[in-house]
N, C-alpha and C positions, 0 to 999 in steps of 0.2 A: 844529478843532485849531490852525489858524494863528492864530486870535484868542486861543486859550488860551496859545500860545507867547508872543504879544505881551504879554499880561497878566502871565504868570509872569516874563518877562524884566524887565519894569518893576518888579515887586515885589522881585525879587532885587537889582536895582541900586539900589533906594531905600535911604537911610540914615536910621534903621535899616531892615533889610529888612522888607517887609510879608509876612505869612503868606498863602499862596495855597492855595485848595482848589478842586478841580474835581470835579463829580459829574454823573453821567448815570443816568437810569432809562429803559431801552428794553424795554418789555414786561415779561417775567419775568427780565430781566437788568439788573444795575446795577453801577456802578463808582464808586470814589472815589480821588482822587489828592491827596496833601498835599505841599506844599513850604513848610517853615517857615524857609527861608533857610540860608545856609552854616553858621551856628552858632545853635542854638536851645537855651536852657537850660530844663531841666525841673526844677522845684523839688521836686516830690513825685511820684514815678513812679506810685504806685497809690492815693494818697489815704487809705490805711488809717491808723488811729491807730498811733503808734509802739508796738511790743510792749514789754512790761515783765515783769520777773520778780522774785520775792522770794527773796533769797539765804539758803541754809541753811548753806553752808560754802564756803571757798576754800582750795585747797592752796598751800603754799609750794613751787612747782615751776616748771620751764621746759619746756613752757608750763604755765601755771597752769590748774587745772580748777575750774570754778565749779559748785556744785550748788544746785538750787532746793529749796524745801520740797516735801514729798511730794505734796500735792494741787494743786500749781500747775504744770501742763504748760507747757513753754516753746514759743514759736512762732518762735524765731530760726532763721536759716539760715546755713550757712557763707558767710563774706564780709560778713555784717552788721557794722556798726560799733555799738558800745555804749559808754555811759558809766556810771560807778558813783557812787552817793551813799549817805550814811548808813552806810557800812561802819565797824564798830568793830573796833579791833585793827589790821587791815591798812589803815590810813588813807591810805596812799600812793595807793590806787585812787580816792580821792575828789577827785582833782586836776582833774576835768572833761575829761581827755584821752580822745578816742575811741579805742577799742581794737577790733581786728579779731577776729571769732569764727572759730574753726576747730573741726572735729570736733563739730558740733552734735548733740545727742541730746535726747530728749523731756524729760529732767529734769537735764541737765547740758550744759556746753560748755567748750571750752578757749579761752583768749585768747592772742594773740601777745604775751606778756609774761612776763618772768622775775621771779617773785615770791619766789624763794628767799631773798633778803635783805630782804624786806619784813617788817613786823610780823606776828605770828601772828593769824590771824582770830579774833575773839572772838564777835561776834554782829551781827545786823542787816544791812541793805544792800538797796538797790534797784538793779537793772540796767535801763537804758532804751535802746531802739534809737535811733540817730541817723539821721535821714533824709538821704541823700546826694543832692546835685544831680547831674544827668546832662546832658552837652552832646551834642546830636545834630547831625550834619552831613548836611543834606539835599542831594540832587542836583536839578538843574533838571528841568523837564518834558521839555525836549529830550533831555537825557542819559538820563533815566529811561525814555523811550520806547524808546531803543536798548538800554539796559541796565537793565531793571526791577528787578533784584535778586531777593530772595526774596519770594514772595507769601505773605501770611498764609493759612493753611490752616484752613478751617472745617469741611469735610465730608471725612472721610478716604476716602470712596468716590469723591470727585471730585478726587483729588490731581493729576490731569493737566488739570483744567479751567481754572485761572487763566491759564496761558500761552495756551491756545486763545482764551479770551475777550479777552485782551490784544490779540491779532491781529485778532479779530473786530470789536472796537470801532474799531480803526484802519481796517479794511476798510469799515465803515459810514461813517466820516468821509470816506474817499476816494470812496465811492459818492455821498454827498450833495454833495461838492465837484464831481464830474464831471457829475452829472445834476440838481443843484439841487433834489432832493426825497429823501424816504425811499423805500425799496423798497416796492412795492405789496403789499397784504395778499394772501397766497396766490398771488403771481405767481412761477411757477417760473423765468422768465428772470431776474428781479431777484435771486432767491435764488441762482441759479447764479453771477451776477456777484460776490455777497458771498463765495461759496465760493472763487472764483478769486482775488479780491483777498486773502482771508485766506491762501491758499496762497502767494501771491507775497510777502507780508510774512514768512511763515514761512521761505521759501527765502532771503530776503535777510539773515536773521539768522544768527549763528554760534553764540554761546554758549547761546542760549535756543531753539534750533531743536527743533520737535516731530518726532520720528522716527515713521515709519509714516504710515498713512492718517489724514487729518483726519476728525473726526466731522461728516460732511456733513448728517446729519439735524438735529443741533443747530444748525448754521449756517443751515439753511433756516428753522427755527423762529425763530431769532434775527432773520433778515431780515424774515420775515413780520410779526412783532409789534413791530418796532423803532420804529414811529411812536407806539405806545401808551404813555402814562404811567398805570400802574395805581395805584390808591390804596394798597393794602398795601405795594407797593414804595416809593412815595413816603414812607409813614410810616416804614419801616425806614431808608431812606437819609436822611430828614430827621432822624431820631434820631441816626444816626451822625455826620452832618455838624454837627448842632447841638452835639454834644459836642466835636467837633474845634475848633469856633469858640471854645468856652469854654477849651479847652487853649491855643489861640493867644493869647487875651487874658490868661490868668492864669499860664501856665507850670505849671499843676497837671494831673497825669496825663500819661501817655506818649502822644504823638501817633501817629497811624497812619503807618507807615513802609514804603513810601510809597503803594503801590497796594493796593486791595482790590477783588476781583471776587466777585460773588455771583449765583446764579441759582436759580430754583425751577421748573424744567421739570416736576417731579413734580406741580405743581398743575394741569397740563393734563388734560383728560379722557383716560381710558385708551383710548378708541376713536379711530380716524382721523377728523379733522375734515373735513367737507365744505366746500370753498371757498365754496360758496353760503351756508353757515351763518355765514360770517365777514363777509358784506357789511354795510355800514352801514345802519341803519334810521332815520337822521336823528333819533337820540335822544341824550340826555346820556350814554348808556352805550356809544356806538359804539366807543370805544377798547377797552373791556373785551370787547365782542363780537368785535372784530377778533383777539383772542387766544384767547378761550374759545368763541366761537360763541353764537348767539342761543338755542339750546336750554338751555345752562347759565344764561344770563341770565334765562330764564323761571323756572328752578328757584330762582334767587336771589330773584326778585320774589315767588314764591309760598311762600317758606319761612316756617315757624312757628318762631320763635326765642325762647329764654328767656335774658335777660341778668340775672345776679344781681349787683347792686352798681352804684352810679352815682357812684363817686368818680373818682379819677384814671384808672384803667383803664376804668371804665364810660363816662366821657365820651368818651375816645378811641375806644372801640368804637362808640359811637353815631354819632360823626362818620364813621368808616370805613364802617360799614354803610349809612348814609344815602347816602354817595357811591357805594358799590358797587351800590346799588339793591336791597338785601336787604329783604324784607318790604314792598315798595312796590307791591303790588297788593291788591285787596280780599280776595283769597283768602289772601294772606300776612298775618302778624301778628308783631310783636315785642313781647313783654312784658318790661318792666324793673321790677325792684323794689329798693327800698332804704328802710330805716326811719330813715335819718339825715337831718339838716338841714345846710345849708351853713354853714361857719365861715370866718372871715377867712383862716386859714392854708391853706385849700383853693385859694385863687385863684392860687397860683403855678404850678399844674400842671393844674387842672381847668377847662379853657378854655371850657366851655359856661356857666360861672357868671360873674356880675359882682358888683360891690360891693353893688348894690341887691337882690341875691338872698340876702344873708346872713340866716339864720334860716328860709329857705323850704326845702321838701322837695326833696332832691337829684333824685329820680327825675322829679318833675313839671317842674322847671326844665330838666333835661337833655333831656327829651322835647320840650318846647316849642322849645328851641334847635335840636335835631336836625331837627325838622319845618320849621324855617326854612331849613335847608340843603337839604332835599328835601321839598317839599310833598306828595309822594305817600307819604311814610313812614307806614306804618300801625302806630302805636305806642300801647301802653297802659301807662301809668305807675302803679305801685302803691307803697304805703308799708308793705308787710308784710315782716317778716324771714322768710326761708325757713328754717323750723324745724318740729319736730313739732307745735307749737301752731297753725301756720297751714296744716295739711294739708287743712282744709276749704276753704281758698282755692285752694291749689295741689293740687287733688284728682286722682283717677285720670283723669278725662276730660281734664283740662288736660294732664297729663303724656303721656297717650297720643296727644294731637294734636301734640306737639312733633317737630320735625325735628332740633334740635340745642340744646344748652345751652352758654352761654358764661359762665364764672366771671369776675367782676371783684371778687374778695373780698380782704380784708386779714387774715384769720385762719384758722388751721388747722382749728378746730372747724367753722366754717361750710363749709369746703371738704370736710371729711370727710362732713358731712351731705349735701351736694349729690352727692358721689361715691356715697354709699349709694343715693340716690334714682335716680341715672342707672343704676346697676347694676340696681336693681329693675325699672325700666321699659325698660331696655336702650336708652338714648339716648346718643348721642355727647356727650362732655364735653370742651370745649376750655378748658384750665386755663393760667393764667399768673400771674406775680407779679413784683414789682420790689423792690429794696432799694438805694437810691442809684443808682449807675451800673450795678448788676447787674440782670439780668432773666432769667427762665426761662419756658419754655413746655412743657406736657406734653399730649399727645394721648391721650385715653381713648376708644377706639373699640370698640363692642360686638363681642365674640368675637375681635377681632384683637389687642388690647393688654391689658396688665395695667391694673387700675384705680388711681386715685390713692392709695387707702389701702394698696395692696400694698407700698409702700415709703415710709418716713417718715424724716425727719431726726431724729437724737437730740434730746431736749428740752434746752433751754438750762439750763446749770448755775445753780442758785439758791444764793445765799449763805445759810448757816445762820442761823437766827433769833438765836442768841447772838452771832454775828459782827456782825450789823446792830445789835443792841441794845447790846452792850458792848465788842466788839473789832473795830471797823472798821479796814481797812487800805488802803482806796482811796476815792476820792470817790464812786463809785457806791454804796458802802455808806452813806455819809453822806447822799446824796440819797434813797436808798430809805427810810432812817429819817426824814428830814425830811418826805417826802411822807406817810408813815404817821402822823407826829405831827400834821401839818396836818389830815389827814382825821379823826383821832381827836378833836382838840380842837374843831374848827370845824364838822364835818359829822356824824360818827357820834354823839358824845356829845350834842349838841343834839337830834338826831333821837330818841335814846333818852329824853332829858328830856321831849320832847313826847309820846312814846308813853306814858310813865309818867303824865304829867299828864292825858292824854286819858281814861285808864281805869286809875286806881291799883289797883283791886281785881283786875282781870284781869292786869295786869302783875305784881303781887305773886304771884299764883298761878303764873304762868309761871316766875318766878325761883325760887320754892320747889320747883317740880317739877324744875327743872334741878339746883339744889342743889350746884353745883360751883364750882371756883375762878374760872372765867370769869364766872359769874353774880355771884359775890361782888365781883369787880373792877369789873364793869359798874355795879353798884349803888353802889360806893364812888365811882366817877367821877361818877355822877349826884348823889350827896350833896355831893361837893366843889363841883360846878358850881352847886348851889342854895344852898350854905351859905357856906363861907369864900371861895370864888372867885366868888361872885355879884357882878355889877357893876351899880350904879345910876347912876353918874356917869362921865364920861370919865376923871376922876382915878383912879377904881377900876380902869379898864382899864389905865392906865399902871402902877399898882401891880402888877396881875396880870402884865403883860408883864415888868416889872423882876424880879419874883420868879421868873418862869419862866426868865429868863436865868440867874439865880443857881442855880436848881435844875438846869437842864440842863447848864451848862458849868462849874460850880464844885462844887456839893454832890454831884452824882452821881459826878463824877470823884474827889472826896475819899473818898467811900464805897468806890468801886471800888478805889482804890489803898490804902485802909486794909485792905480785905478781902484784896487780893492786892498786897502791897508789891513794890517793884521787884526785891527779891532773893528773891521767893517761888519755891518749887520745886513740881513736880508729885509725885504719889505715887511716881513712878519715880526722882525725884531730879533730873530735868531742869529747867532754868529755866522757870518758868511763862511769863514774858514773852519767849519765843523766837519767831522768825519763824513765821507771819506776824503775830503779835500785836504791837501797838505800845503802848508805855507812855504813858499820857496825862498831861497837866499841866493843872491847873485854870486857867480864865481869871479874871482880875480885871476887873470892869467899869470902863471908863474913859469918861468923858464926852467926852474928846478924840479917842476912836477913832470915826470916822464910821460904820464898819460896826456897832458896838455900838448907836449911837443909831438908825441906820436899822432895826435889828432891833426895837428897842422901838417905833418909830413904826409899822411894819407890823403888829406883833403887837397893839398897843393899838387901832389903827383897826379891824382885823378882829374883835377881841373886842367892840368897841362895836357893830359891825354885828350880831353874834350876839345881843346883848342889846337891840337896837333903840334904842340910845343915840345921840343926835345928836352928830355929830363937829364940834367947834369949829374955826373957821378956823385958830387958832394950832397945831392938832395937827400940821400939816405944816411948822411953822417949827422948825428945829433948835434955835435959841437958846431959844425958849419951852419946847420939849420938854425940853431939858437942865435947865432951871430946875425943871420939874415932877418930873423923875426924881430930882433931888437931894433932894427932900422925902420920898422913899419910904424907910421904915424896913426895913432888911434884917437879919433876926435872924442871929446867929452860928450856924454849923452845926458840929455835933460828930458825927463818924462813930460808928456803933453796931456793937457786936460781934454776931456770930451772924447777920448779914444774908445771906440766900441769894441768890447771883447765878448765873444759869444759865451753865454752861460746856459743856454737852453739845451738840455740833453736830447731833445727830440729833433734838433736841427741836423740836417744831413750834410751841411758844409759850413765852412767858416767865412764864406764870402759875405760881405756887407753890401746890400743893394743901395743904389744911389739913384735919385730922380734924374741926375745928369749923366747916366751911363753912356747914352748915345753921344753926347757932347764930348765926354772924356775919351771915348773910343776914337772919335774923329780926330781929336788932338793927338792921341798916341800914334795913330796911323801917319799923321803928318811928320811927327818926330822920327818914326821908324824909316820913313822915306829918306829923311836927311841922314840917318845913321848908315843906310846902305851905301850911300855915296862915298863914305869914308872907308869902306871895307875893301880889301884886296880883291882883284877880279877872281871870280869862281870860289869865293870863300864859303866853306861849309864846316859845320861843327861835326864832331865824332861822338855820337851818343854812346853811352856805356850801359850795356844791359847787365843787370846784377847777376853775378856768377859766384855762388857760395863755395864751390868745391876747389877753386884755385887759391891756395894759401899765399901766393906771391903777388896777387893782383891788387891788394890793398882794399878790396871791396868790403870784406868783413872788418878790417881794421877801422875803416871810416864809420861803418854802422855801429860797431861796438863802442867806438869813441863817442859818437853822437849820443847813443843811448846812455852810456855811463856818465857822461858829463851832465846830461839832463837829470839822471837819477840823483847825482850828487847835489844838484841845486834843490831838489825836492826831498832830500834826506831818505832816499830809497836805496835799498841794498843793491850794489853793483854786481855784475856777472862777468865771468871770463869770456874769452872770444868763442870758445867751443859752445857754451850755453847760449851765447848771443846768436851764433850760427844756427843752432837748433830752433830757436824761436823765430828769429827774423827770416831765416831760410824756409820757414814753414815746413820743416821736415817731419813727416809722419814716421814715427819710430817703426822700423820693420826689421825683424830678425829671422834667421833661417829656421829656427825651431818651430815657431807658430805657423810659418808659411808651409813647412812640410806637413804639419798636422792637418791644417785646413785642406790642403789639396788631397791628402790621403782620405779624409772623410768624404770629400766630394766624389772621389773616384769609387768609393764603396757604393755611393748612390747611383753612379753611372752604370754599374752592373744592372741595377734594378730598371733604370730607364730603358736601356737597350734590350733587356730581356722582355720587357713589357708584361702587362697583366697584373702588376702589383697593386694592391689596394692602398689607400692613403695611409693607413696605419703602419705600412711597411717602410714608408719614407721617413727620414729623420732630419730635423733641423737641429743644429748644435751650437752651443756656445762654450768656449774653453778659455781658461786663464791659467797658463802654465806656471805662473808665479805662485799661485796659492797652494797647491794646484787644484783646479776644478774643471770638471767636464759635465755639462748638462745636456741631455738629449730630450727633445720634445717632438711630438707629432705635428706636422704642419696643419695650420687651420684650413678648413674647407672654404671655398668661395661663398660669398653671400648669394643666396638664391632669391630671385624676384618671381612672384607668382601673379598670374592674371588670367582669369577665365579658363582654368584648366591648363594653361601654358606655364612653363617655368624656364627661367634662363639665368645665367650668371655672366660675369664679366668676360668669360671665355667664349661666349656665343657670339656669332655674327650671322645676321640674316642675309640671304642672297636672293636676288631677283634676276632671272634671266630675261634679257630683251631690252631694247632701247625704248624704255617707257617714258610717258609724260609725267608731269607733276601731278595731274589729276589721277592718273592710274596708280601712282604711288599712294596717294591719300586714300583711294578706294581699297587698295591692297591692305592697308592698315585698318581701315574701317571694318573690313570683314573680320578682323581679329578683335573687334571691340575697342579699338583705339582711335581717338580723335586727334589727328595731327594738326598742330597750329604753327609749326615752324620747321623749315628744312634748310640746312646749311651745308656748305662744302668748304672745308678748311675754315678760314676766318670770314668767309663771304656768306651772306644771307641770300638764299635762293628764293625762298618763299616764306611769307608770314601773313597770317590772317589780319594783322593790325593795319597792313598797308593796302589800301584799295587798288593801287596800280599793279600790285602783284597778281591780281586776278587774271591779268593778261597773260601770265606765264603758265596758267593751269594747263593749257592745251599744248604747250611746247615740251620738247624732249628735255629731260633733266640734264643730259650731257651737253646739249646746246646752251641751256641756261647757265650751266656751270662755266663753260668756256667764255661766255659773254660777260657774266658778272664777276667771276673770279679772275678773268683775264689770264688764264693759264691754259696751256695745251697739255692734255693728258699724254704722257709718253707712249710711244708705240709699243713698248714692252708691256704696258699695263692695259689689260682688256676690260677693266672696270673702274668705276669711281665710287668712293665711299661717302655717304651722306649721314649726317647726324640729324635725327628727327626728334623734336620735342612733342610728346603726346600726353594726353590726359584720358582718364576713363570717363564713363557716363555720369560720374558724380563730380567731375571737375578736379579730381586728384591727379597730380603729375605722376607719370609712370616712366621710369628710366628704362628705355628699351635698348637692345644691342645696336651696334653699328650696322648700317644697311649697305651692302655692296651691290651695285647695279651693274651687271655685265652687259654693256651696250655693244660690245664688239663680238 
């Protein structure tokens, strides 16, 4: 501490002040202290994008009330500053002056402004949050030790813990200063001194004094394990401190102010530890043994673990598990699976990978790197996706041999599948996820907690198809459209062309059978691609790109505004072009506009790739390209009457059905047959699959160009290529700090799972946001209990019946439990239902035989049972949800 005072004093006296961070990990206890100087400016407190809203109306009042459109919920809070733009009528608000929000509601708010003498609101308008700077005044370490202020509270059940740990860390520092060492493991005398020192610090304080008896048991455990630095704790505090370093360097996000204390005593085994079990074994795990004992260390070494995913979370998990000694005996085994390969963008946070690993299998490379960390790591790397199609790989025997499953996934569907499998085989599932600076963990423990699928976040709101196609009002809509057009022009249509050319007869039969508008439009795109839009020279590609520009950003806009003029009204008489719709203006191509020329360059080069055309050196020369573009003939466009444009927000696609679809399809197939005769022998297109990480392939150049030109026609703010890549590439923000913290928190729970015997209150679900910063800890919810006639069960229960029984015997087995079964199903097939008289013939047959006949599937040899879902009711006719029933017929 004396040395820390010295460093902090120097940092504060320096001009400008140097940010100072002090952190310690002592066994299952940790602390962080931040001093960013007398005045530290935070430019962006939370790092979130500024909230925006689309205005529907504004009152002439004091204070004025602003209303948003019905389907756009506002995210503003009282006290936020906002600016207005594009307001028509009440143009005084467009002055760029920030205005304070009061009385915020989901679809309205008031502003501290008297608009009674302003112009009357007509239409339009965007309101945007203004991020405010914040100046924080930090106290020195010396002053903060005496007056620590308010401690961040992470666990509501430990509201009195931070002050005690504040004094405990001071007591440990005093012990080390007096004795020149840490307290000995399991030494009662040393622990007693820590208790006494802590009490003396507590007595010496006034404002922060802990009343009553100190928790001596906690202090003795603190003393005993204080010399140990545990990997999960190091990962957690490394993540926290790493993010604080970023804040100190950038001024982005709110720094920790100023102390944080954390402990995980619940990770200790539930039984009293024998001091003999804590003695060192002269191994790399001695620090861990000094806290948990050698018996738990053996359980870690012998554990059979399944890690699903080998990306950012997976790499961190493997590093942690290797350092903890998990699955490091011949009896233990860790299986990791991931069907993905390493990409360049992974390298910022997936630290087991290097440049030369790009293109290689993630799981294999990660396993090799983890084995280099611990040569005893018994790890098996697979490249299979965990899904129903790979259940022959991850079969019953595999699952039954597992001790725990750790998810390291990045999508909900895969998580739901793993949750279902863990439920079925009653295996603990340790779940986690990250999103930028945020992370969360969820413990799914058999019979103690609810499962992952018991509660789900609401699905993200998707923009209606008609909005994306014709009425965008933000850049996300433009980029969604751009990505869709890219894939349609350069990937999907060329693939369909190749499918048609590979087997024209079969393809024609498929289209005739479909006979709908989508089949018609697909054939039309193939015909266009092989006829008027077919390219044989690079000049043809330039012509195609120039005409696409005209079609997208001029002709379509002219047709849309012809069909719906600026003064158009809806059937109710309301203005058609009212918020959130934005009235578009056609673009006129200009060779002096760099963005126009760059669009043509990217589009023509990618079109040439699709047709296998050599790209000349001059194609990337702006002056030569402009010369070639000037030679392209662009026909005059005249809008047509009667054109149908989709305006229904509930429509799933923009295809317009026709009573003559079958006739049109037949005509298109005839034309395509004629087209194929003009093609060179063996002609095939080269589909382009979108790749966001190659900055030289022109993919993002085209998508950014498409999106920004579209945004320009609708008066929407354009974005740079990096922002476009982030949105169109659907990049989930992932950083090393939150990843490290999430995996550290999960590994603290792993100690509990492998030790066994922990009650549900010992397990922790967590949510953290390192930007604010915030850490909340909660107890997992228990599973819902269903009761019936003295029986009780949860989603974790599975009923088993031994023997190759009949349908009637199953119904009798349930009847004896007071349950009347009326339906029995296997998978998606109905085996028996009381509604169907013919099903009575199945009552005397074996369930396994009925399942094989009706479901038309063979039960694999490795599976000795089949699972049936039975719908039951009680004697009052009330439906009762019963567990899955496994019938062991082999």
